DRENPA-3360 file (N, C-alpha, C; in nm, 2 decimals, always signed):
BEGIN
1 = MIPMDYCT = -11.23/+9.02/-5.02/-11.24/+8.90/-5.10/-11.10/+8.83/-5.10 ~ -11.10/+8.70/-5.11/-10.98/+8.62/-5.11/-10.95/+8.59/-5.26 ~ -10.83/+8.62/-5.31/-10.80/+8.60/-5.45/-10.81/+8.45/-5.48 ~ -10.86/+8.42/-5.60/-10.88/+8.28/-5.65/-10.74/+8.20/-5.65 ~ -10.64/+8.27/-5.69/-10.50/+8.21/-5.69/-10.46/+8.16/-5.55 ~ -10.50/+8.24/-5.45/-10.46/+8.21/-5.32/-10.53/+8.08/-5.27 ~ -10.67/+8.07/-5.30/-10.74/+7.96/-5.27/-10.69/+7.83/-5.34 ~ -10.65/+7.85/-5.46/-10.59/+7.73/-5.53/-10.46/+7.69/-5.47;
9 = LQEQQKQF = -10.38/+7.78/-5.43/-10.25/+7.75/-5.36/-10.28/+7.68/-5.23 ~ -10.37/+7.73/-5.16/-10.41/+7.67/-5.03/-10.45/+7.52/-5.05 ~ -10.54/+7.50/-5.15/-10.58/+7.37/-5.18/-10.47/+7.27/-5.22 ~ -10.38/+7.33/-5.31/-10.27/+7.25/-5.35/-10.18/+7.21/-5.23 ~ -10.16/+7.30/-5.14/-10.08/+7.28/-5.02/-10.14/+7.17/-4.93 ~ -10.27/+7.18/-4.92/-10.35/+7.08/-4.84/-10.33/+6.94/-4.90 ~ -10.35/+6.93/-5.04/-10.34/+6.81/-5.11/-10.20/+6.75/-5.09 ~ -10.10/+6.83/-5.10/-9.96/+6.79/-5.08/-9.94/+6.73/-4.94;
17 = ELHELARQ = -9.99/+6.80/-4.84/-9.98/+6.75/-4.70/-10.05/+6.62/-4.68 ~ -10.16/+6.60/-4.74/-10.24/+6.48/-4.73/-10.16/+6.36/-4.80 ~ -10.11/+6.39/-4.91/-10.03/+6.29/-4.99/-9.91/+6.25/-4.91 ~ -9.84/+6.35/-4.85/-9.72/+6.32/-4.77/-9.76/+6.24/-4.64 ~ -9.87/+6.27/-4.58/-9.92/+6.20/-4.46/-9.95/+6.05/-4.50 ~ -10.02/+6.04/-4.61/-10.05/+5.90/-4.66/-9.93/+5.82/-4.69 ~ -9.83/+5.89/-4.75/-9.70/+5.82/-4.77/-9.63/+5.77/-4.64 ~ -9.63/+5.86/-4.54/-9.57/+5.83/-4.42/-9.64/+5.71/-4.35;
25 = IVVRIEKF = -9.78/+5.71/-4.36/-9.86/+5.60/-4.30/-9.82/+5.47/-4.37 ~ -9.81/+5.47/-4.50/-9.78/+5.35/-4.58/-9.64/+5.30/-4.54 ~ -9.54/+5.39/-4.53/-9.41/+5.35/-4.48/-9.41/+5.29/-4.35 ~ -9.49/+5.34/-4.25/-9.50/+5.29/-4.12/-9.56/+5.15/-4.12 ~ -9.66/+5.13/-4.20/-9.73/+5.00/-4.21/-9.63/+4.90/-4.27 ~ -9.56/+4.94/-4.37/-9.46/+4.84/-4.44/-9.35/+4.80/-4.34 ~ -9.30/+4.90/-4.26/-9.19/+4.87/-4.18/-9.23/+4.80/-4.04 ~ -9.34/+4.85/-3.99/-9.37/+4.80/-3.85/-9.51/+4.73/-3.84;
33 = GTVEGFAD = -9.59/+4.73/-3.95/-9.72/+4.67/-3.95/-9.82/+4.73/-3.86 ~ -9.81/+4.86/-3.84/-9.90/+4.94/-3.75/-9.90/+5.08/-3.79 ~ -10.01/+5.15/-3.74/-10.02/+5.30/-3.76/-10.00/+5.37/-3.63 ~ -9.95/+5.30/-3.53/-9.93/+5.36/-3.40/-9.83/+5.47/-3.42 ~ -9.86/+5.58/-3.35/-9.77/+5.70/-3.36/-9.83/+5.81/-3.43 ~ -9.94/+5.78/-3.51/-10.01/+5.88/-3.58/-10.13/+5.93/-3.50 ~ -10.16/+6.05/-3.50/-10.27/+6.10/-3.42/-10.41/+6.06/-3.48 ~ -10.51/+6.04/-3.40/-10.64/+6.00/-3.45/-10.69/+6.10/-3.56;
41 = CDLLEIIK = -10.66/+6.23/-3.54/-10.71/+6.33/-3.64/-10.64/+6.31/-3.77 ~ -10.52/+6.26/-3.77/-10.45/+6.23/-3.90/-10.51/+6.12/-3.98 ~ -10.54/+6.01/-3.90/-10.61/+5.89/-3.96/-10.75/+5.93/-4.01 ~ -10.82/+6.00/-3.93/-10.95/+6.04/-3.97/-10.95/+6.13/-4.10 ~ -10.85/+6.21/-4.11/-10.83/+6.30/-4.23/-10.81/+6.21/-4.35 ~ -10.73/+6.11/-4.34/-10.71/+6.02/-4.46/-10.84/+5.94/-4.49 ~ -10.91/+5.90/-4.39/-11.04/+5.83/-4.41/-11.14/+5.92/-4.48 ~ -11.14/+6.05/-4.43/-11.23/+6.14/-4.49/-11.20/+6.17/-4.64;
49 = KTKEILTP = -11.07/+6.18/-4.67/-11.03/+6.20/-4.81/-11.06/+6.08/-4.90 ~ -11.04/+5.96/-4.84/-11.07/+5.83/-4.91/-11.22/+5.83/-4.94 ~ -11.30/+5.86/-4.85/-11.45/+5.86/-4.88/-11.49/+5.96/-4.98 ~ -11.42/+6.07/-4.98/-11.45/+6.17/-5.09/-11.42/+6.12/-5.23 ~ -11.31/+6.04/-5.24/-11.27/+5.98/-5.36/-11.36/+5.87/-5.40 ~ -11.41/+5.78/-5.31/-11.49/+5.67/-5.34/-11.63/+5.70/-5.36 ~ -11.69/+5.80/-5.30/-11.83/+5.83/-5.31/-11.88/+5.85/-5.45 ~ -11.81/+5.93/-5.53/-11.86/+5.95/-5.67/-11.84/+5.82/-5.76;
57 = LPALIEVV = -11.76/+5.73/-5.72/-11.74/+5.61/-5.80/-11.87/+5.53/-5.82 ~ -11.89/+5.47/-5.94/-12.01/+5.39/-5.96/-12.00/+5.25/-5.89 ~ -12.10/+5.17/-5.89/-12.10/+5.04/-5.83/-12.01/+4.95/-5.92 ~ -12.01/+4.97/-6.05/-11.93/+4.90/-6.15/-11.82/+4.99/-6.19 ~ -11.69/+4.95/-6.17/-11.58/+5.02/-6.22/-11.52/+4.95/-6.34 ~ -11.46/+5.03/-6.43/-11.40/+4.98/-6.55/-11.25/+4.99/-6.54 ~ -11.18/+4.87/-6.55/-11.04/+4.87/-6.54/-10.98/+4.81/-6.67 ~ -10.85/+4.84/-6.70/-10.79/+4.78/-6.81/-10.67/+4.69/-6.76;
65 = SPIVVFGD = -10.64/+4.59/-6.84/-10.53/+4.50/-6.80/-10.40/+4.57/-6.84 ~ -10.28/+4.53/-6.78/-10.27/+4.41/-6.69/-10.31/+4.45/-6.55 ~ -10.36/+4.35/-6.47/-10.41/+4.38/-6.34/-10.39/+4.25/-6.26 ~ -10.36/+4.26/-6.13/-10.36/+4.15/-6.04/-10.49/+4.15/-5.95 ~ -10.56/+4.04/-5.96/-10.69/+4.02/-5.89/-10.67/+3.94/-5.76 ~ -10.71/+3.99/-5.65/-10.69/+3.92/-5.52/-10.83/+3.87/-5.47 ~ -10.82/+3.76/-5.40/-10.94/+3.71/-5.33/-10.95/+3.78/-5.19 ~ -11.02/+3.71/-5.10/-11.04/+3.77/-4.97/-10.91/+3.79/-4.89;
73 = IHGQLGDL = -10.90/+3.90/-4.82/-10.78/+3.93/-4.74/-10.81/+3.91/-4.59 ~ -10.94/+3.95/-4.55/-10.98/+3.93/-4.41/-10.89/+3.99/-4.31 ~ -10.84/+4.11/-4.34/-10.76/+4.18/-4.24/-10.62/+4.13/-4.21 ~ -10.58/+4.03/-4.29/-10.44/+3.97/-4.27/-10.34/+4.06/-4.33 ~ -10.30/+4.17/-4.26/-10.21/+4.27/-4.31/-10.07/+4.21/-4.35 ~ -10.02/+4.12/-4.27/-9.89/+4.06/-4.30/-9.89/+3.99/-4.44 ~ -10.00/+3.91/-4.47/-10.01/+3.85/-4.59/-10.02/+3.95/-4.71 ~ -10.10/+4.05/-4.69/-10.12/+4.16/-4.79/-9.98/+4.22/-4.82;
81 = MQFIRVVG = -9.91/+4.25/-4.72/-9.78/+4.32/-4.75/-9.68/+4.22/-4.82 ~ -9.69/+4.09/-4.79/-9.60/+4.00/-4.85/-9.64/+3.98/-5.00 ~ -9.77/+3.98/-5.02/-9.82/+3.97/-5.16/-9.77/+4.09/-5.24 ~ -9.78/+4.21/-5.19/-9.74/+4.33/-5.26/-9.59/+4.32/-5.29 ~ -9.51/+4.27/-5.20/-9.37/+4.26/-5.23/-9.34/+4.16/-5.34 ~ -9.43/+4.06/-5.36/-9.42/+3.96/-5.47/-9.46/+4.02/-5.60 ~ -9.58/+4.08/-5.61/-9.64/+4.13/-5.74/-9.61/+4.27/-5.77 ~ -9.57/+4.35/-5.67/-9.55/+4.49/-5.70/-9.66/+4.58/-5.64;
89 = RPPIRQLL = -9.64/+4.70/-5.63/-9.74/+4.79/-5.57/-9.77/+4.91/-5.67 ~ -9.89/+4.97/-5.65/-9.92/+5.08/-5.73/-9.82/+5.19/-5.71 ~ -9.80/+5.28/-5.81/-9.86/+5.28/-5.94/-9.80/+5.18/-6.05 ~ -9.69/+5.11/-6.00/-9.63/+5.01/-6.10/-9.72/+4.90/-6.13 ~ -9.80/+4.85/-6.04/-9.89/+4.74/-6.06/-10.03/+4.78/-6.02 ~ -10.13/+4.75/-6.10/-10.27/+4.76/-6.06/-10.32/+4.64/-5.98 ~ -10.39/+4.67/-5.87/-10.44/+4.57/-5.78/-10.59/+4.58/-5.77 ~ -10.66/+4.47/-5.78/-10.80/+4.46/-5.77/-10.84/+4.36/-5.66;
97 = FLGDYVDR = -10.91/+4.41/-5.55/-10.95/+4.32/-5.44/-11.10/+4.30/-5.45 ~ -11.14/+4.17/-5.42/-11.27/+4.13/-5.44/-11.36/+4.13/-5.32 ~ -11.32/+4.20/-5.22/-11.41/+4.21/-5.10/-11.35/+4.14/-4.98 ~ -11.43/+4.14/-4.87/-11.39/+4.09/-4.74/-11.25/+4.14/-4.71 ~ -11.23/+4.27/-4.72/-11.10/+4.33/-4.71/-11.05/+4.33/-4.57 ~ -11.12/+4.37/-4.47/-11.07/+4.39/-4.34/-11.15/+4.33/-4.23 ~ -11.25/+4.25/-4.26/-11.33/+4.18/-4.15/-11.25/+4.06/-4.10 ~ -11.27/+4.01/-3.98/-11.20/+3.91/-3.91/-11.05/+3.95/-3.90;
105 = GCNSLETF = -10.97/+3.86/-3.86/-10.82/+3.89/-3.85/-10.80/+3.99/-3.73 ~ -10.67/+4.00/-3.69/-10.63/+4.09/-3.58/-10.62/+4.23/-3.62 ~ -10.63/+4.26/-3.75/-10.62/+4.40/-3.79/-10.75/+4.44/-3.86 ~ -10.86/+4.41/-3.80/-10.99/+4.42/-3.86/-11.08/+4.54/-3.82 ~ -11.16/+4.58/-3.91/-11.26/+4.69/-3.89/-11.36/+4.67/-4.00 ~ -11.47/+4.74/-3.99/-11.58/+4.74/-4.09/-11.56/+4.85/-4.19 ~ -11.56/+4.83/-4.32/-11.54/+4.93/-4.41/-11.67/+5.00/-4.44 ~ -11.67/+5.12/-4.50/-11.79/+5.20/-4.53/-11.85/+5.16/-4.66;
113 = CELPLCAS = -11.97/+5.21/-4.69/-12.05/+5.15/-4.79/-12.03/+5.22/-4.93 ~ -11.92/+5.29/-4.95/-11.89/+5.36/-5.07/-11.80/+5.29/-5.17 ~ -11.76/+5.17/-5.13/-11.67/+5.09/-5.22/-11.75/+5.03/-5.34 ~ -11.69/+5.03/-5.46/-11.75/+4.97/-5.57/-11.79/+4.82/-5.54 ~ -11.88/+4.77/-5.62/-11.93/+4.63/-5.59/-11.87/+4.53/-5.69 ~ -11.84/+4.58/-5.81/-11.79/+4.48/-5.91/-11.70/+4.56/-6.01 ~ -11.63/+4.49/-6.10/-11.53/+4.55/-6.19/-11.53/+4.48/-6.32 ~ -11.52/+4.55/-6.43/-11.50/+4.49/-6.56/-11.35/+4.51/-6.60;
121 = VNRKILCM = -11.29/+4.40/-6.65/-11.16/+4.41/-6.70/-11.16/+4.40/-6.85 ~ -11.14/+4.51/-6.92/-11.14/+4.52/-7.06/-11.28/+4.48/-7.12 ~ -11.38/+4.48/-7.04/-11.52/+4.44/-7.08/-11.52/+4.29/-7.13 ~ -11.42/+4.21/-7.08/-11.42/+4.07/-7.12/-11.41/+3.98/-6.99 ~ -11.39/+4.04/-6.88/-11.39/+3.97/-6.75/-11.47/+4.05/-6.65 ~ -11.56/+3.98/-6.58/-11.64/+4.05/-6.48/-11.60/+3.99/-6.34 ~ -11.57/+4.08/-6.25/-11.52/+4.05/-6.12/-11.61/+4.10/-6.01 ~ -11.63/+4.02/-5.91/-11.71/+4.06/-5.79/-11.67/+3.98/-5.67;
129 = HGGISPKI = -11.73/+4.01/-5.56/-11.71/+3.93/-5.44/-11.78/+3.80/-5.44 ~ -11.92/+3.81/-5.45/-12.00/+3.69/-5.43/-12.02/+3.61/-5.56 ~ -12.11/+3.67/-5.65/-12.14/+3.60/-5.77/-12.23/+3.68/-5.86 ~ -12.30/+3.61/-5.95/-12.39/+3.67/-6.04/-12.53/+3.68/-5.99 ~ -12.61/+3.75/-6.06/-12.75/+3.77/-6.02/-12.85/+3.75/-6.14 ~ -12.97/+3.70/-6.11/-13.06/+3.68/-6.22/-13.11/+3.82/-6.28 ~ -13.07/+3.93/-6.21/-13.11/+4.06/-6.26/-13.01/+4.12/-6.35 ~ -12.89/+4.05/-6.37/-12.79/+4.10/-6.46/-12.84/+4.07/-6.61;
137 = ESWVSLSE = -12.88/+4.17/-6.68/-12.93/+4.14/-6.82/-12.83/+4.20/-6.92 ~ -12.76/+4.30/-6.88/-12.67/+4.37/-6.97/-12.57/+4.45/-6.89 ~ -12.47/+4.51/-6.96/-12.38/+4.60/-6.89/-12.46/+4.72/-6.83 ~ -12.57/+4.76/-6.90/-12.65/+4.87/-6.85/-12.70/+4.84/-6.71 ~ -12.75/+4.72/-6.69/-12.80/+4.68/-6.56/-12.70/+4.69/-6.45 ~ -12.57/+4.67/-6.49/-12.46/+4.68/-6.39/-12.42/+4.83/-6.37 ~ -12.41/+4.90/-6.48/-12.36/+5.04/-6.47/-12.46/+5.13/-6.40 ~ -12.59/+5.09/-6.41/-12.69/+5.17/-6.34/-12.72/+5.13/-6.20;
145 = MSKPRVHA = -12.66/+5.02/-6.15/-12.68/+4.97/-6.02/-12.63/+5.07/-5.91 ~ -12.70/+5.08/-5.80/-12.66/+5.17/-5.70/-12.59/+5.09/-5.59 ~ -12.50/+5.16/-5.51/-12.44/+5.10/-5.40/-12.55/+5.09/-5.28 ~ -12.56/+4.98/-5.22/-12.66/+4.98/-5.10/-12.60/+5.06/-4.99 ~ -12.67/+5.16/-4.94/-12.63/+5.25/-4.84/-12.71/+5.24/-4.71 ~ -12.83/+5.18/-4.72/-12.91/+5.17/-4.60/-12.95/+5.03/-4.58 ~ -13.00/+4.99/-4.46/-13.02/+4.85/-4.43/-13.12/+4.79/-4.53 ~ -13.23/+4.86/-4.56/-13.33/+4.80/-4.65/-13.28/+4.76/-4.78;
153 = ECESGQSV = -13.17/+4.82/-4.83/-13.11/+4.79/-4.96/-13.01/+4.67/-4.95 ~ -12.99/+4.62/-4.83/-12.90/+4.51/-4.81/-12.97/+4.38/-4.79 ~ -13.10/+4.37/-4.82/-13.17/+4.25/-4.80/-13.19/+4.16/-4.93 ~ -13.21/+4.23/-5.04/-13.23/+4.16/-5.17/-13.19/+4.25/-5.28 ~ -13.19/+4.19/-5.40/-13.16/+4.27/-5.52/-13.03/+4.23/-5.59 ~ -13.00/+4.30/-5.70/-12.88/+4.27/-5.77/-12.75/+4.29/-5.69 ~ -12.75/+4.40/-5.62/-12.63/+4.43/-5.54/-12.60/+4.33/-5.43 ~ -12.71/+4.28/-5.37/-12.69/+4.18/-5.27/-12.64/+4.05/-5.33;
161 = DILWSDPN = -12.70/+4.01/-5.45/-12.65/+3.89/-5.51/-12.50/+3.90/-5.55 ~ -12.46/+4.01/-5.59/-12.32/+4.03/-5.63/-12.23/+4.01/-5.51 ~ -12.28/+4.04/-5.39/-12.20/+4.03/-5.27/-12.21/+3.89/-5.20 ~ -12.33/+3.82/-5.23/-12.35/+3.70/-5.15/-12.38/+3.57/-5.23 ~ -12.40/+3.57/-5.35/-12.44/+3.45/-5.42/-12.32/+3.35/-5.44 ~ -12.36/+3.22/-5.46/-12.26/+3.12/-5.47/-12.29/+3.03/-5.59 ~ -12.19/+2.96/-5.65/-12.21/+2.86/-5.75/-12.26/+2.73/-5.69 ~ -12.33/+2.65/-5.76/-12.37/+2.52/-5.72/-12.38/+2.43/-5.84;
169 = KKFGDFQV = -12.29/+2.33/-5.85/-12.28/+2.24/-5.97/-12.41/+2.15/-5.98 ~ -12.49/+2.14/-5.88/-12.61/+2.06/-5.89/-12.72/+2.13/-5.96 ~ -12.71/+2.27/-5.97/-12.81/+2.35/-6.03/-12.78/+2.38/-6.17 ~ -12.88/+2.41/-6.25/-12.86/+2.46/-6.38/-12.88/+2.61/-6.38 ~ -12.99/+2.66/-6.33/-13.03/+2.80/-6.32/-13.02/+2.85/-6.18 ~ -13.07/+2.97/-6.15/-13.07/+3.03/-6.02/-13.17/+2.96/-5.92 ~ -13.12/+2.94/-5.80/-13.21/+2.88/-5.70/-13.18/+2.96/-5.57 ~ -13.27/+2.94/-5.47/-13.26/+3.01/-5.34/-13.13/+2.96/-5.27;
177 = NASRGISC = -13.05/+3.05/-5.21/-12.93/+3.01/-5.14/-12.97/+2.98/-5.00 ~ -13.01/+2.86/-4.98/-13.06/+2.81/-4.84/-12.94/+2.81/-4.74 ~ -12.82/+2.78/-4.79/-12.71/+2.76/-4.70/-12.67/+2.89/-4.63 ~ -12.69/+3.00/-4.70/-12.65/+3.13/-4.64/-12.78/+3.21/-4.59 ~ -12.90/+3.17/-4.64/-13.02/+3.24/-4.59/-13.03/+3.38/-4.66 ~ -12.96/+3.40/-4.77/-12.97/+3.53/-4.84/-12.92/+3.50/-4.98 ~ -12.98/+3.58/-5.07/-12.93/+3.58/-5.21/-12.97/+3.44/-5.28 ~ -12.88/+3.40/-5.37/-12.92/+3.29/-5.46/-12.79/+3.20/-5.48;
185 = QFGKSSVD = -12.82/+3.08/-5.54/-12.71/+3.00/-5.59/-12.73/+2.99/-5.74 ~ -12.63/+2.96/-5.82/-12.64/+2.96/-5.96/-12.56/+2.84/-6.02 ~ -12.60/+2.80/-6.14/-12.53/+2.69/-6.20/-12.48/+2.73/-6.34 ~ -12.44/+2.62/-6.42/-12.38/+2.64/-6.54/-12.46/+2.72/-6.64 ~ -12.59/+2.69/-6.65/-12.67/+2.77/-6.75/-12.68/+2.91/-6.72 ~ -12.68/+2.95/-6.59/-12.68/+3.09/-6.55/-12.55/+3.16/-6.59 ~ -12.44/+3.09/-6.57/-12.31/+3.15/-6.60/-12.30/+3.16/-6.76 ~ -12.34/+3.06/-6.83/-12.33/+3.07/-6.98/-12.42/+3.18/-7.03;
193 = RICKNLDI = -12.54/+3.20/-6.97/-12.63/+3.30/-7.02/-12.57/+3.44/-7.00 ~ -12.52/+3.46/-6.88/-12.47/+3.60/-6.85/-12.34/+3.62/-6.93 ~ -12.25/+3.52/-6.95/-12.13/+3.54/-7.03/-12.17/+3.58/-7.17 ~ -12.28/+3.52/-7.22/-12.33/+3.55/-7.36/-12.39/+3.69/-7.36 ~ -12.47/+3.72/-7.26/-12.54/+3.85/-7.27/-12.44/+3.97/-7.25 ~ -12.33/+3.95/-7.18/-12.23/+4.05/-7.16/-12.11/+4.04/-7.26 ~ -12.11/+3.93/-7.33/-12.00/+3.90/-7.42/-11.87/+3.90/-7.35 ~ -11.86/+3.82/-7.24/-11.74/+3.81/-7.16/-11.69/+3.67/-7.17;
201 = DLIIRAHQ = -11.56/+3.65/-7.13/-11.49/+3.52/-7.13/-11.49/+3.45/-7.00 ~ -11.50/+3.54/-6.89/-11.47/+3.48/-6.76/-11.54/+3.57/-6.65 ~ -11.59/+3.50/-6.54/-11.63/+3.56/-6.42/-11.54/+3.52/-6.31 ~ -11.49/+3.62/-6.24/-11.39/+3.59/-6.13/-11.46/+3.64/-6.00 ~ -11.46/+3.55/-5.90/-11.52/+3.58/-5.77/-11.43/+3.53/-5.66 ~ -11.47/+3.57/-5.53/-11.40/+3.52/-5.41/-11.51/+3.45/-5.32 ~ -11.52/+3.49/-5.20/-11.63/+3.46/-5.11/-11.64/+3.31/-5.05 ~ -11.56/+3.22/-5.11/-11.57/+3.08/-5.06/-11.43/+3.02/-5.05;
209 = LKMKGHEF = -11.42/+2.93/-4.95/-11.29/+2.86/-4.93/-11.27/+2.76/-5.03 ~ -11.15/+2.76/-5.09/-11.11/+2.66/-5.19/-10.98/+2.60/-5.14 ~ -10.97/+2.47/-5.11/-10.85/+2.41/-5.05/-10.72/+2.43/-5.13 ~ -10.74/+2.44/-5.26/-10.62/+2.46/-5.35/-10.59/+2.61/-5.37 ~ -10.68/+2.69/-5.31/-10.66/+2.84/-5.33/-10.74/+2.89/-5.45 ~ -10.78/+2.81/-5.54/-10.86/+2.85/-5.65/-10.93/+2.74/-5.71 ~ -11.04/+2.77/-5.79/-11.11/+2.66/-5.86/-11.18/+2.72/-5.98 ~ -11.16/+2.65/-6.10/-11.23/+2.69/-6.22/-11.36/+2.59/-6.22;
217 = EFEHRLLT = -11.47/+2.65/-6.26/-11.59/+2.57/-6.28/-11.66/+2.61/-6.41 ~ -11.76/+2.52/-6.45/-11.84/+2.55/-6.56/-11.76/+2.58/-6.69 ~ -11.68/+2.48/-6.72/-11.60/+2.49/-6.84/-11.51/+2.61/-6.84 ~ -11.45/+2.64/-6.73/-11.35/+2.75/-6.71/-11.41/+2.89/-6.74 ~ -11.54/+2.90/-6.72/-11.60/+3.03/-6.73/-11.62/+3.10/-6.60 ~ -11.60/+3.03/-6.49/-11.61/+3.08/-6.35/-11.49/+3.05/-6.28 ~ -11.42/+3.15/-6.21/-11.30/+3.12/-6.13/-11.33/+3.18/-5.99 ~ -11.31/+3.09/-5.89/-11.31/+3.14/-5.75/-11.17/+3.14/-5.70;
225 = ISRRQTIR = -11.13/+3.26/-5.65/-10.99/+3.27/-5.59/-11.01/+3.30/-5.44 ~ -10.93/+3.23/-5.36/-10.96/+3.24/-5.22/-10.83/+3.21/-5.14 ~ -10.85/+3.16/-5.02/-10.73/+3.13/-4.93/-10.76/+2.99/-4.87 ~ -10.66/+2.93/-4.82/-10.67/+2.80/-4.75/-10.70/+2.83/-4.60 ~ -10.75/+2.73/-4.54/-10.79/+2.74/-4.40/-10.67/+2.77/-4.31 ~ -10.55/+2.73/-4.35/-10.43/+2.74/-4.27/-10.37/+2.89/-4.28 ~ -10.46/+2.98/-4.27/-10.42/+3.12/-4.29/-10.32/+3.17/-4.18 ~ -10.33/+3.11/-4.06/-10.25/+3.15/-3.95/-10.12/+3.08/-3.94;
233 = DRMAISHR = -10.10/+2.98/-4.03/-9.97/+2.91/-4.03/-9.86/+3.00/-4.08 ~ -9.74/+2.96/-4.06/-9.62/+3.04/-4.10/-9.62/+3.04/-4.26 ~ -9.67/+2.93/-4.32/-9.66/+2.93/-4.46/-9.79/+2.98/-4.53 ~ -9.87/+3.06/-4.46/-10.00/+3.10/-4.51/-9.99/+3.17/-4.64 ~ -9.88/+3.24/-4.67/-9.87/+3.31/-4.79/-9.87/+3.22/-4.91 ~ -9.82/+3.10/-4.90/-9.82/+3.00/-5.01/-9.96/+2.94/-5.03 ~ -10.05/+2.96/-4.94/-10.18/+2.90/-4.95/-10.28/+3.00/-5.01 ~ -10.25/+3.13/-5.01/-10.34/+3.22/-5.07/-10.32/+3.23/-5.22;
241 = YYFWTSGS = -10.41/+3.28/-5.29/-10.41/+3.28/-5.44/-10.44/+3.41/-5.49 ~ -10.37/+3.45/-5.60/-10.41/+3.57/-5.67/-10.40/+3.54/-5.82 ~ -10.47/+3.62/-5.90/-10.48/+3.59/-6.04/-10.44/+3.71/-6.12 ~ -10.35/+3.69/-6.21/-10.29/+3.80/-6.29/-10.35/+3.79/-6.43 ~ -10.41/+3.89/-6.49/-10.46/+3.89/-6.62/-10.41/+4.00/-6.70 ~ -10.38/+3.97/-6.83/-10.33/+4.07/-6.92/-10.44/+4.10/-7.03 ~ -10.56/+4.05/-7.01/-10.66/+4.08/-7.10/-10.76/+3.96/-7.11 ~ -10.83/+3.95/-7.22/-10.93/+3.84/-7.23/-10.85/+3.71/-7.25;
249 = L = -10.92/+3.60/-7.21/-10.86/+3.47/-7.21/-10.89/+3.39/-7.33;
% end
């Protein structure tokens, strides 16, 4: 038999080695903008550990302020690193990203399906990538939501709306999202009703291009944060937008 203390020490050593490997990868990215030089097995080990951490997380995560909320990054590693230099990095600063993390861009790949879908900030702000859903009736409906893990779960339902829906000032309530061919569009009455049902002050989303980098709608109860089209310009960092919150508004 192997003593329990020995197994614990072995696990602690493995965790230390993984932590050190992750630190070295972050340093390489910060200095050179690449992970070249690390073996594939090292990167796969970090991905495996990341998935182990993400898998038990619910679709709705609860966070407390202060926190910096980011719109779409789309694989623009240089912009991300410049942002972090401006606002600070964990554990000094909490960062919340609203999706479209690494698609498009020259540093792109597809992420796995274990990432949370939405976040509550102090139970007064609801954050997601796309928008709201007619199926959101209470915090329970969000906390009991499952992450879509198979193709059939990615066609319709609350989780799909949270990823794909859009606001439309012409509508009052929910309507079919004909422009995307999936999910729904929503108007002011939809936003007002969900804010009332959840007792929240604000909904923050990304998912759409806003030429000023952000836009408040529906009497400042919905905020879209995004990037400008000039993302490849030298001044791209000034065109992206992030939102800092210290609590309810």
